KEVO-155919 format. One line per field, with one value per residue (C-alpha): residue number from 1; x negated, z, y. Coordinates in steps of 0.1 Angstrom, whole numbers, plus 2048, in hexadecimal, padded with zeros to 3 digits. Layout:
<atoms>
nr [NUM  ...]
xx [X  ...]
zz [Z  ...]
yy [Y  ...]
</atoms>
This chain:
<atoms>
nr [1  2  3  4  5  6  7  8  9  10  11  12  13  14  15  16  17  18  19  20  21  22  23  24  25  26  27  28  29  30  31  32  33  34  35  36  37  38  39  40  41  42  43  44  45  46  47  48  49  50  51  52  53  54  55  56  57  58  59  60  61  62  63  64  65  66  67  68  69  70  71  72  73  74  75  76  77  78  79  80  81  82  83  84  85  86  87  88  89  90  91  92  93  94  95  96  97  98  99  100  101  102  103  104  105  106  107  108  109  110  111  112  113  114  115  116  117  118  119  120  121  122  123  124  125  126  127  128  129  130  131  132  133  134  135  136  137  138  139  140  141  142  143  144  145  146  147  148  149  150  151  152  153  154  155  156  157  158  159  160  161  162  163  164  165  166  167  168  169  170  171  172  173  174  175  176  177  178  179  180  181  182  183  184  185  186  187  188  189  190  191  192  193  194  195  196  197  198  199  200  201  202  203  204  205  206  207  208  209  210  211  212  213  214  215  216  217  218  219  220  221  222  223  224  225  226  227  228  229  230  231  232  233  234  235  236  237  238  239  240  241  242  243  244  245  246  247  248  249  250  251  252  253  254  255  256  257  258  259  260  261  262  263  264  265  266  267  268  269  270  271  272  273  274  275  276  277  278  279  280  281  282  283  284  285  286  287  288  289  290  291  292  293  294  295  296  297  298  299  300  301  302  303  304  305  306  307  308  309  310  311  312  313  314  315  316  317  318  319  320  321  322  323  324  325  326  327  328  329  330  331  332  333  334  335  336  337  338  339  340  341  342  343  344  345  346  347  348  349  350  351  352  353  354  355  356  357  358  359  360  361  362  363  364  365  366  367  368  369  370  371  372  373  374  375  376  377  378  379  380  381  382  383  384  385  386  387  388  389  390  391  392  393  394  395  396  397  398  399  400  401  402  403  404  405  406  407  408  409  410  411  412  413  414  415  416  417  418  419  420  421  422  423  424  425  426  427  428  429  430  431  432  433  434  435  436  437  438  439  440  441  442  443  444  445  446  447  448  449  450  451  452  453  454  455  456  457]
xx [6B4  699  67F  65D  650  627  60B  602  5DF  5D9  5B6  59B  58C  5AA  5AB  5BF  5D6  5E6  609  60F  634  653  66E  688  692  69E  6C2  6BE  6CF  6B4  6BA  69D  689  68F  66E  667  649  62A  608  5E2  5C4  5A3  5AD  5CD  5EF  60C  630  63B  65A  679  674  696  6B7  6CA  6C3  6A1  6A5  682  661  646  62A  62C  622  5FD  5F1  5D9  5E7  5D1  5DE  5FA  602  626  634  65B  676  692  6B5  6DA  6EC  6ED  6D3  6BA  693  683  65D  651  654  634  637  632  619  601  609  5FC  5E0  5D5  5B6  5AF  5AE  59A  582  573  567  56A  573  560  57B  58F  5B8  5D1  5E3  607  61D  642  655  668  689  692  69B  692  67F  65B  64D  629  615  60C  5E5  5F5  60C  5F1  5D8  5EF  5F6  5CF  5CB  5EC  5FA  61D  627  641  628  613  61A  616  605  612  632  64F  63A  62E  615  5F3  5D9  5C4  5DF  5DB  5B7  5B7  5D3  5B5  59C  588  56C  56E  575  55A  54D  52C  519  527  517  4F7  4F7  502  4E8  4CE  4D7  4DB  500  518  537  54B  54E  559  57E  57C  58E  597  5B6  5BE  5A2  588  568  555  538  546  54C  528  518  531  51F  4FA  500  510  533  534  545  568  575  598  59E  5A9  588  572  58B  586  55F  558  572  55C  53B  544  535  549  556  552  56D  570  589  594  589  5A4  5AA  59B  57D  576  577  560  54A  547  543  528  515  51A  50B  4F4  4E4  4EA  4DB  4B8  4BC  4AB  4B7  4AE  4B5  4BA  4BF  4DF  4E0  507  509  519  52F  53D  545  556  56B  575  582  595  5A7  5C4  5CA  5C4  5DD  5F7  5F5  5F2  5FD  5DB  5BB  59D  581  55C  55F  576  55E  540  554  55A  537  52C  545  539  515  51C  52B  508  4FB  4D9  4EB  4FD  4EE  4F9  51E  51B  521  508  51E  51E  507  4F1  4E8  4F9  500  523  521  53F  54A  561  55E  575  568  56D  571  568  57C  57A  596  595  59B  581  575  58B  57F  59B  594  59C  59D  597  587  573  596  5A2  59E  595  5B7  5C2  5A3  5B2  5D3  5C6  5AA  5C2  5DC  5C7  5B7  5DA  5E4  5C5  5CD  5F0  5EB  5FD  5E1  5E8  5CE  5CA  5C0  5A2  593  57F  56B  54A  539  540  53D  541  53C  533  52A  54A  538  51A  506  4E7  4DA  4E3  4DD  502  506  511  537  530  52E  525  501  4FF  511  50E  50D  516  509  50F  507  4EF  4E3  4C1  4A2  49B  481  492  47D  460  473  480  4A9  4C4  4D8  4F2  4E0  4F3  4E1  4E8  4DF  4DF  4DF  4D4  4D6  4B1  4BC  4CC  4BF  49A  491  485  4A7  4BB  4A6  4AF  4D4  4D1  4BB  4D8  4F3  4E1  4DD  502  50C  4F7  508  52A  53B  533  550  56A  55A]
zz [7FE  811  802  810  819  817  81E  7FE  7EC  7E6  7D6  7CA  7ED  804  819  834  83D  860  867  872  874  86C  85E  85D  87A  87A  86F  85B  83A  81C  7FB  7DF  7E2  804  81C  834  842  843  83E  840  831  821  834  81D  82B  817  81A  810  7FA  7FD  7DC  7E2  7F3  813  837  847  858  868  870  878  87D  892  890  89B  88D  873  857  83C  818  80A  82E  835  84A  849  836  821  81C  81F  842  859  844  85A  851  859  865  867  83D  830  81C  7F6  7FA  810  7FA  7DD  7EC  805  814  830  823  802  817  82A  807  7E4  7CC  7AD  794  784  78E  77A  790  799  782  78A  76B  766  756  739  747  76E  77C  77C  79F  7A2  7BC  7BA  7B0  793  785  788  779  75B  753  751  73D  726  72C  732  751  742  72D  748  75F  786  79D  7BB  7D2  7BB  79C  7AC  793  7A6  797  792  77B  764  765  75B  741  736  72F  74F  75B  779  79A  7AF  7CB  7C3  7E1  7D5  7B5  7C3  7D9  7BD  7A9  7C3  7C7  7A4  7AA  78D  793  77A  78D  7AD  7B9  7CD  7ED  7EA  7E2  7BD  7BF  7C1  7CC  7EA  7FA  814  7F6  7E9  80C  80F  7F3  7FF  829  83C  847  86B  884  88B  8AC  8B5  8B6  8DA  8E5  8D5  8E7  907  905  8F8  917  92E  923  927  943  95A  94F  92A  910  8EC  8D4  8AF  895  885  85F  859  870  85C  83B  846  853  832  81C  830  831  80A  806  820  80F  7ED  7E8  7EC  7FE  807  816  811  829  823  83A  828  835  839  840  81E  822  83F  835  818  82A  842  825  814  831  832  809  805  824  812  7F1  7FD  820  82B  83D  829  83A  835  82A  80D  801  803  7F3  7D4  7D2  7D1  7B2  7A3  7A4  79B  77B  76E  751  765  784  772  783  7A4  798  78B  78F  78C  779  76B  784  788  763  756  764  762  75F  764  755  76E  797  7AF  7D0  7F0  80D  830  849  86A  880  89D  88C  874  853  837  813  805  7E3  7D0  7B0  791  7AB  78B  77D  79F  7A6  7CA  7D9  7C5  7D5  7F9  7F3  7E4  7FF  819  80A  809  82D  839  82A  83A  85D  85C  84E  82C  811  7F2  7E4  7C8  7DE  7EE  7CB  7B1  7C5  7AF  7CE  7F4  810  831  84F  874  879  88F  8A4  8A6  892  882  869  864  848  839  828  803  7F9  7E0  7C2  7C3  7C0  7DC  7FA  80C  832  83F  860  87C  878  890  89A  88D  88F  86B  855  83B  828  83F  85D  877  87C  88A  86E  86E  85F  855  851  832  828  806  808  7E3  7D2  7C7  7A9  799  7A4  7AD  7C6  7B1  7A1  7C1  7D0  7AF  7B6  7DA  7D3  7B9  7D7  7EE  7D7  7D0  7F5  7FD  7E0  7E5  7D5  7B3  7BD  7B4  795]
yy [88D  8A2  8B5  8B8  8D9  8D7  8EF  8FD  8FC  923  91F  909  90A  90B  8EA  8F6  913  923  926  94A  94A  939  94E  933  91B  8F9  8F9  918  918  923  92C  922  942  947  951  932  93B  954  943  94A  93B  948  967  96C  96D  962  95B  93A  938  91A  904  8F4  8FE  8EF  8EF  8F0  8CC  8C9  8E0  8C5  8E2  900  922  923  903  900  8E5  8D2  8DC  8C7  8B9  8BB  8D8  8D1  8C5  8D4  8C2  8BE  8C7  8AA  895  883  884  865  870  84D  847  852  86F  873  887  874  855  866  878  85B  86F  85E  83D  848  856  83A  82C  83B  823  81D  81E  839  839  845  863  85F  86B  877  87C  89E  89C  8B5  8D6  8CE  8EA  8E9  8E6  8F6  907  92B  91F  90C  925  93E  925  91F  942  94E  930  939  914  90B  8FA  8E3  8CD  8C7  8A7  8AF  896  8A6  89D  89D  8A2  8C5  8D1  8DC  8F0  8D1  8C6  8E8  8E1  8BE  8C8  8DE  8C5  8CE  8B9  8A1  8B2  8B6  8CC  8DC  8CF  8A9  8B0  8B9  89B  882  893  88C  868  85E  856  858  86F  85F  83F  851  857  875  878  89D  8AE  8A3  888  8A5  893  89E  89E  883  86B  86A  868  84A  83A  840  840  821  829  83D  82E  83E  84C  855  87E  878  868  887  89E  88A  889  8AD  8B9  8A6  8B3  8D5  8E8  8FE  91E  916  914  909  91A  90F  924  939  933  954  953  92C  944  95E  945  933  94F  95E  93D  93C  960  95A  93B  945  966  970  991  9B2  9D3  9F9  A10  A39  A56  A6B  A8F  A93  AB8  AC1  AA1  AAA  ACC  AC0  AA8  AC5  ADB  ABC  AAC  AC5  AC4  A9E  A9C  AB0  A9F  A7A  A79  A6A  A77  A77  A63  A60  A3E  A4A  A65  A4C  A34  A4A  A55  A2F  A29  A4B  A3E  A1B  A27  A33  A1F  A1A  A0B  9EF  9D3  9E2  9DB  9B8  994  970  956  934  926  944  943  964  988  996  9BB  9D0  9EE  9FB  9FA  9E2  9F1  9D8  9E9  9D2  9D6  9C3  9B6  9A0  980  987  99C  9A6  9B8  9C6  9D3  9F4  9EA  A02  A1A  A2A  A39  A4A  A6A  A74  A75  A56  A45  A4E  A3E  A1F  A1B  A20  A09  9ED  9F2  9F7  9D6  9C5  9CF  9C5  9A3  9AA  9AA  993  97F  996  9B4  99C  991  9A0  9BC  9C3  9D7  9DE  9EF  9EC  A06  A03  A25  A2B  A12  A24  A0C  A20  A03  9DF  9C4  9BB  99C  99D  994  97C  97C  9A5  9AB  9C2  9D3  9F8  9F7  A1B  A21  A3F  A61  A6F  A96  A91  AAB  AAC  AC0  AD9  AF0  AEC  AF2  ADC  ADE  AC5  AB5  A9A  A7A  A5B  A39  A27  A02  9EF  9CE  9BD  99A  999  97F  99C  9BE  9C7  9DF  9F9  9F9  9F8  A15  A2C  A24  A30  A50  A5A  A54  A62  A85  A82  A7C  A9B  AAA  AA0  ABC  AA8  A90  AA8  AB2]
</atoms>
């Protein structure tokens, strides 16, 4: 009997994943726990392990392809076994996404249940295992609705007594149009109600056109010299998060000039001893990052280190700092996080920041290393950018932009002199922080950066 390999659903918002590389090839013998392939979704790289032992009989989706979650990408079975690709998969039978998308049924169906034998291994997605661990639920008591009884995160949430699954946009449209969500069957993964399900009830069905016809028409409509390329999974994730932040938070930006004379002198003195202790060369981003952390830890600036929760009705104040550091790649933007930055010394911060930045650049970041930030910084100074308006990394309440340093005529003690001046810009979520409080934070940060020896105290 062959076992299906599916594109896993690694998070609530994940809809598809990109296959980066198959580590095993057709005909290879695999054991449970072996790494089968590497995938990317929502800017996170992950190695997918084999859940069964046997032979990799068939690879149905190749490297470079973007695959919807729960779709079959390969099969594992016994040597010599023939896979019947014409037979509908159990995953497809359970989800029936395409069929349900045409017109939601006004009824509540019973999920497809696969009985689990006593002592049989619990099949569960990584997201389901994480959710169960966080909620303190034993996976063995949950009946999975996925292929072969696989437990999904939705099954865990349902077991805990979760409300009907529905996307925020679908909930809003339903509320505006007076549709009772309890009467709608969702076409999304795990029965989640989507925007399309609600619109299908209030709008006439659209005429379906085959994908080949769409491609032919699109290609013929393009003028000469124009090329259309698909967005990568990372680019889609960046686009989604940027739109969400831009449309969600009313923001404003404060701009300040920082005299870097003392900071440059301090870094020069620290380069050799930090290199000897850590093996890394200290950067201005390291010094600025630590200065930001120390300023954020002052009680009067706690709202700069906060998040809105519960539909923006409560403010979550953090008594620690998890500092996000934006890293630009050709494929998109990542924000790895230095967790517990407020507990680190300068040398420890240098090591921690270099570690997550390197992982980001090499595609080795884990999901946990990209989540949980309480404040973020982004540096475009190396490109000569003087000032800009950075977009907040939600759900943070602010983000600090670091610009380039220029030799600038400056008045010091009544005399004009040339000083290295760096521009800094703080973008703030006005729902949480007012301009006065943001300005007070920047005044304290400016003071610390212009007297950076306090970082060593």
